[in-house]
FIMARBA-755311 format. One record per residue (C-alpha): residue number from 1; residue in one letter; x negated, y, z. Coordinates in pm, 1 decimal, m for minus. Each point is the difference from the previous one (the first is absolute). Layout:
N
NUM a X Y Z .
...
// end
This chain:
284
1 x 0.0 0.0 0.0 .
2 x m134.5 343.1 m92.7 .
3 x 56.6 272.9 255.4 .
4 x m127.5 339.6 105.1 .
5 x 116.5 m43.2 357.6 .
6 x m299.7 29.8 232.5 .
7 x 145.5 m273.5 222.8 .
8 x m28.3 m248.7 m287.5 .
9 x m364.7 67.5 m77.2 .
10 x m254.1 m242.1 141.0 .
11 x m225.9 160.2 257.7 .
12 x m313.1 m213.2 m40.8 .
13 x m180.4 108.4 315.4 .
14 x 297.5 m48.2 229.4 .
15 x 202.5 m274.7 m163.7 .
16 x m253.8 m229.9 m167.1 .
17 x m230.3 m161.4 249.3 .
18 x m189.8 m326.8 32.8 .
19 x m7.8 m207.1 m317.8 .
20 x 236.4 244.1 m175.8 .
21 x m221.3 304.1 53.1 .
22 x m91.4 161.3 m330.8 .
23 x 244.7 m214.7 m198.6 .
24 x 180.2 304.1 m142.5 .
25 x m311.6 80.1 m207.1 .
26 x 20.0 m333.8 m178.7 .
27 x 314.6 91.3 m193.0 .
28 x m218.1 200.9 m236.3 .
29 x m356.8 m96.8 79.8 .
30 x 8.9 m365.6 m95.1 .
31 x 23.9 m154.6 m344.6 .
32 x 373.1 m39.5 m65.7 .
33 x m12.5 m365.0 m101.6 .
34 x 240.8 m224.1 184.2 .
35 x m56.4 m373.4 m23.4 .
36 x 380.1 m29.6 10.4 .
37 x 22.7 160.3 m342.4 .
38 x m10.8 m200.8 m324.4 .
39 x m342.4 m21.2 m160.8 .
40 x 98.8 235.3 m280.8 .
41 x 86.8 268.6 252.0 .
42 x m334.8 m43.3 178.1 .
43 x m181.0 95.6 m319.7 .
44 x 143.4 350.1 4.2 .
45 x 377.1 11.7 m29.3 .
46 x 219.4 154.9 265.4 .
47 x 168.8 m206.5 269.6 .
48 x 304.6 m198.3 m101.2 .
49 x 232.2 m190.3 227.1 .
50 x m106.4 m362.5 35.2 .
51 x 318.7 m204.5 36.0 .
52 x m203.1 m305.1 100.9 .
53 x m124.8 186.1 306.7 .
54 x 259.7 268.3 81.6 .
55 x m145.3 73.9 344.2 .
56 x m356.8 17.6 m124.5 .
57 x m217.0 304.9 m35.5 .
58 x 54.4 276.5 m243.5 .
59 x m282.7 183.8 m170.4 .
60 x m128.8 183.5 308.1 .
61 x m64.9 m115.4 357.6 .
62 x 210.0 112.3 293.2 .
63 x m114.9 50.0 356.8 .
64 x m94.1 m335.5 150.8 .
65 x m43.2 m184.5 m330.8 .
66 x m296.5 m231.3 m48.9 .
67 x m233.2 190.5 m233.2 .
68 x m148.9 m318.3 m141.9 .
69 x 335.3 m62.7 m167.7 .
70 x m46.9 312.7 m210.3 .
71 x m343.7 m52.0 m147.0 .
72 x m45.0 m291.7 m234.3 .
73 x m327.9 m127.6 m138.6 .
74 x 120.3 m118.9 m339.1 .
75 x m255.3 9.5 m285.1 .
76 x 156.7 309.1 m156.8 .
77 x m18.2 183.6 332.3 .
78 x m366.7 98.6 33.3 .
79 x m4.9 m31.2 376.8 .
80 x m362.1 m75.6 83.0 .
81 x m341.6 105.8 m119.5 .
82 x m158.9 m285.2 m198.5 .
83 x m173.6 m257.8 214.8 .
84 x 138.8 143.6 324.6 .
85 x 310.3 33.6 214.4 .
86 x m34.4 377.8 5.0 .
87 x 323.8 169.1 m106.6 .
88 x m28.9 243.2 m288.9 .
89 x 352.3 132.9 m62.0 .
90 x 81.7 347.4 125.0 .
91 x 307.7 m91.2 201.1 .
92 x m154.4 m264.3 221.4 .
93 x m111.6 230.2 279.6 .
94 x 261.2 m131.0 244.1 .
95 x m105.7 m358.8 m65.9 .
96 x m366.0 86.1 45.8 .
97 x 73.1 188.6 319.9 .
98 x 199.9 m289.2 144.0 .
99 x m286.5 m242.2 m73.2 .
100 x m274.5 229.4 130.3 .
101 x m155.6 36.7 344.6 .
102 x 177.3 334.6 28.8 .
103 x 336.3 m153.8 m80.5 .
104 x m50.3 m285.2 243.8 .
105 x m87.1 258.3 265.5 .
106 x 339.3 163.6 m50.4 .
107 x m82.5 273.2 m251.8 .
108 x 271.4 107.2 m243.7 .
109 x 8.8 255.6 m281.8 .
110 x 109.2 274.7 239.6 .
111 x m296.2 m64.2 229.3 .
112 x m212.4 195.8 m247.4 .
113 x 250.3 169.9 m234.2 .
114 x 256.5 265.5 91.4 .
115 x 300.7 m92.4 m218.7 .
116 x 142.7 353.5 5.6 .
117 x m304.1 218.2 m65.5 .
118 x m159.0 m266.6 m223.6 .
119 x m327.3 72.3 181.3 .
120 x m240.2 m217.8 194.0 .
121 x 18.3 21.4 376.2 .
122 x m275.6 106.6 243.6 .
123 x m129.5 263.9 m241.0 .
124 x m65.2 m259.6 m268.4 .
125 x 96.3 229.9 m286.3 .
126 x m269.7 245.1 106.4 .
127 x m256.2 m276.1 48.9 .
128 x 98.7 m366.2 m39.0 .
129 x m273.8 m99.5 245.9 .
130 x 198.4 171.8 275.7 .
131 x 278.2 m251.1 m48.9 .
132 x m234.2 m299.8 11.2 .
133 x m206.5 129.1 291.2 .
134 x 312.9 54.0 210.9 .
135 x m37.0 m373.7 65.0 .
136 x m352.0 m76.6 m123.5 .
137 x m193.8 288.4 157.8 .
138 x m314.5 m210.6 30.8 .
139 x m11.2 m53.2 m377.3 .
140 x m20.6 370.7 m82.7 .
141 x m376.9 11.7 38.3 .
142 x m330.8 m23.5 m183.0 .
143 x m49.4 m338.0 164.2 .
144 x 299.7 m142.0 m185.7 .
145 x m1.9 200.0 m322.2 .
146 x m372.9 76.0 m31.5 .
147 x m129.0 355.8 m28.6 .
148 x m13.1 m22.7 m378.6 .
149 x 373.7 m64.2 m21.8 .
150 x 85.4 272.0 251.1 .
151 x m221.5 243.2 m187.8 .
152 x 223.5 m29.1 m307.2 .
153 x 319.4 m9.2 209.0 .
154 x 97.9 m360.6 m70.4 .
155 x 335.0 m73.4 165.3 .
156 x 119.3 m318.5 169.9 .
157 x 255.7 m40.8 m278.8 .
158 x m267.1 9.1 m271.4 .
159 x m125.4 m339.9 116.2 .
160 x 297.8 m153.5 179.2 .
161 x 280.5 122.9 m229.6 .
162 x m142.6 20.4 m353.9 .
163 x 218.1 96.5 m296.6 .
164 x 83.4 m341.3 m147.8 .
165 x 375.0 m25.9 m63.5 .
166 x 198.3 72.3 m312.8 .
167 x 364.0 23.3 m99.7 .
168 x 134.3 m152.5 m316.6 .
169 x 247.6 281.7 m44.9 .
170 x m256.5 279.8 17.6 .
171 x m282.8 84.4 m235.2 .
172 x m277.7 51.9 256.3 .
173 x m257.6 m264.0 85.1 .
174 x m43.3 m53.6 374.6 .
175 x 189.6 286.0 158.7 .
176 x 66.8 m195.2 321.0 .
177 x m228.1 m88.3 289.0 .
178 x m48.4 m334.0 169.4 .
179 x 196.2 m31.6 325.0 .
180 x m160.0 m317.7 131.4 .
181 x m298.0 190.3 147.0 .
182 x m215.6 m302.3 m77.2 .
183 x m339.2 87.5 m140.1 .
184 x 29.8 m82.7 m369.5 .
185 x m349.0 m108.0 m98.6 .
186 x m204.7 m31.6 m320.4 .
187 x 28.8 m375.9 58.7 .
188 x 379.3 30.6 m32.5 .
189 x m51.4 188.0 m327.0 .
190 x m244.8 m264.1 m119.4 .
191 x 259.7 m274.3 46.2 .
192 x 221.9 169.6 m254.6 .
193 x m288.4 65.4 m240.1 .
194 x m100.7 m366.1 2.0 .
195 x 357.3 m121.9 m39.2 .
196 x 77.7 227.2 m295.7 .
197 x m328.8 m12.0 m188.8 .
198 x 44.3 m345.0 m162.2 .
199 x 317.4 121.5 m172.7 .
200 x m195.8 280.3 m169.4 .
201 x m263.9 m227.3 m154.0 .
202 x m20.1 m197.1 m321.2 .
203 x 146.7 m344.2 43.3 .
204 x 266.7 113.6 248.4 .
205 x 312.3 m215.5 m6.1 .
206 x 220.5 171.1 m261.5 .
207 x 314.5 m131.0 166.8 .
208 x m84.5 140.3 344.4 .
209 x 213.1 300.9 93.7 .
210 x m302.9 197.8 119.2 .
211 x m172.7 m54.8 m335.0 .
212 x 307.2 140.5 m172.7 .
213 x 9.0 290.2 245.9 .
214 x m364.8 80.9 m75.5 .
215 x 62.1 m11.1 m374.2 .
216 x 294.2 237.3 45.2 .
217 x m220.7 241.7 192.1 .
218 x m269.3 m16.7 m267.3 .
219 x 253.7 100.1 m262.9 .
220 x 56.2 330.2 185.0 .
221 x m330.0 15.9 190.8 .
222 x m58.5 371.6 m50.9 .
223 x 348.7 83.2 124.7 .
224 x m54.4 m217.1 308.3 .
225 x m344.7 122.7 101.6 .
226 x m94.8 334.3 m158.9 .
227 x 233.9 189.6 233.2 .
228 x m34.2 m238.2 291.7 .
229 x 237.7 174.8 241.0 .
230 x 278.7 25.2 m257.1 .
231 x 2.7 m310.4 m221.0 .
232 x 263.7 m44.4 m265.7 .
233 x 154.4 m290.5 191.8 .
234 x m76.9 m48.1 369.7 .
235 x 150.5 m349.1 16.6 .
236 x m187.2 m134.9 m301.6 .
237 x m327.0 190.2 22.3 .
238 x m83.5 m79.4 362.8 .
239 x 4.2 m379.7 m23.2 .
240 x m377.4 m15.1 m39.7 .
241 x m81.0 274.7 248.0 .
242 x m231.1 m79.4 289.7 .
243 x 107.7 66.3 358.1 .
244 x m125.9 340.2 124.4 .
245 x m187.5 m57.9 326.1 .
246 x m105.5 197.2 305.4 .
247 x m321.1 117.8 m166.5 .
248 x 94.8 44.8 m364.6 .
249 x 172.5 338.7 15.0 .
250 x m335.6 162.1 84.0 .
251 x m258.4 m253.8 m116.5 .
252 x 133.9 m15.1 m352.8 .
253 x m329.1 m131.5 m136.6 .
254 x 65.1 m319.1 196.4 .
255 x 335.0 m69.3 m162.3 .
256 x 59.7 m158.3 m343.6 .
257 x 85.2 208.0 m304.1 .
258 x 374.9 m54.3 m60.2 .
259 x 64.6 m272.9 m255.2 .
260 x m362.6 m114.8 m22.7 .
261 x m92.5 m349.6 120.4 .
262 x m375.7 m56.9 m27.8 .
263 x m281.8 m111.8 227.9 .
264 x m111.3 361.9 35.7 .
265 x 347.1 107.1 116.5 .
266 x 20.6 m291.4 244.2 .
267 x m339.1 100.0 142.6 .
268 x 147.3 334.8 101.7 .
269 x 235.5 m174.7 241.1 .
270 x m289.0 m206.8 134.3 .
271 x m182.3 326.1 77.3 .
272 x 315.4 119.0 174.0 .
273 x m3.2 m312.1 215.5 .
274 x m357.3 75.3 106.4 .
275 x 86.1 361.1 83.8 .
276 x 296.1 m100.1 215.2 .
277 x m205.0 m266.0 177.7 .
278 x m263.1 262.2 84.8 .
279 x 267.0 242.9 120.2 .
280 x 153.9 m260.3 230.6 .
281 x m339.6 m84.8 150.9 .
282 x m76.2 367.9 64.5 .
283 x 332.4 63.6 173.5 .
284 x 2.1 m301.3 230.0 .
// end
C-alpha cells in the first residue's frame, strides 16, 4: 500500500531491530532477482505473478525476507569474479555485509550510512577514515598503514573497499565498492587470470561458452577497452576482466593490461603478490 501518512512509514532506527535492522535498505539495494520468478523473468523481465507459488516472493524483498532467495547464481547472472567466490554485481552489498565480520557483529547499512542525508556517519563524508577509526582507532597509524601510504593520504577504503562492482543496467565499469571488507589480494586476481587465459589462446575449446565470450569481445575489442570506464556493453565486455585488488588502484604497473593474457601480464600480478607480502611483514 502506498501512503504519505507518517504513521505508515517504517522508522528503521526505532522499529527494525535485531535481525531485521537495515532490512528497509534491501528493497532497492539488492539485485531484484527472485528465485520464485520464472527463469525468463530472472533474465531481465519485470515480475509476473507465479500461479504455481502464489505466496512466494515478488521481485523485491520485504523486511524479514531471506536475502539468499533473491540472488541467484545462474550462468547468465555474473555473480562472482572468475576463480573466486567474491561477488561482483553492484547490488550485492547487503549479502556481502551479512556474510562479513561486520555483519556478524551486528552491523547494518544504517550503522555507517545516514538514510536521510545520504551521508556517511561519524564525519565520514569529510574523511572516510573518521568513520573507520570510530571503531578501529588503533589502525589509523603509520604502524598499520606505513608512512608512505599516509604521506599520499591513502584511506582505509582504498585497500579494504576497492571499486570492483558493476551494474548491467549502467554503462560504467566498477562504480561500486566492495562491502565485504576482506583484503582482496593480487592472488585473488591471479586466480581469475589463470582461469580465463586458456580460453583466449589458440586451441581453446570452440564449444566452451567462455571461448565464445572471448571471441565476441575480440569482435568489438576497441569498444570494450579503449574507453575502459565506459565500454559499449558492460555485461559483455567485462567477462574477461580481472578482479581489482587492494593494491591495484594505486600500483597500476602491477596489474594486467585489460584484455591481454600473456606471461608478461601475469608477472605483474606476481610482483603485486610480493609487494603485499612485504607490506604485511612490515605492519605486523
